[in-house]
N, C-alpha and C positions, 0 to 999 in steps of 0.2 A: 464762848457762850454769849457775851454781850453783842457780838456781830449778829448771832442768830436772833436774839431778842429785837435788835435794831431793824432787822429784815421783816420780822413779824409785824412790828409797829408800823413800818413804812407800807407793808402790804394792806394792813387794816386801813390806813389813812387813804390809800389809793381806792379801796372799795367804798369807803364813805364818800369820797369825791365823785366817784362814778355814780353812786346812788343819787346824789345831788344833781348831777347832770341829767340823769334819766328822768328824775322828778321834774326838772325844769322843762325839759323837752316835752314830756306828756302834759304838763299843764298848758304848754303853749300850743301843742299839735294834737292833743288827745291821746288816748291809749294806743298802744302798739297793736297792730293787727297780727295775731298769733298765726294765722294761716299764711300771711305774707312772710313772716319770720321762718316758718318751716319750709316754705318754697325756696327761700334764699339759702338756707342750710343745705338743702337738697343740691342746688346749683353748686355750692362750694364743695360738696362731697363728690361732685361729678356725676350725680344721679340724673337719669333722664326725667324730663318734665313729668309731673303726675305721680312719680313713684314715692313721694313722701306719704301719700294716702295709703299705700300698701303696708306701711309699717305698723 
C-alpha cells in the first residue's frame, strides 16, 4: 500500500512541476495557440493536414 501512495504522491509532484513549467513558458512567450496544438496532435495521430477541423 505504501508503494502505491508513494507513486501517487510522486505523480502529483510531477503534475505540479509541469504546471509551473507551463506557467513560466506562458508568461515568457504568451498563451498557447490552441489551433496549433490541435494541428500538431493531428500530425502525431498521422491524420492528413486539415482533418482536425473535421472532428
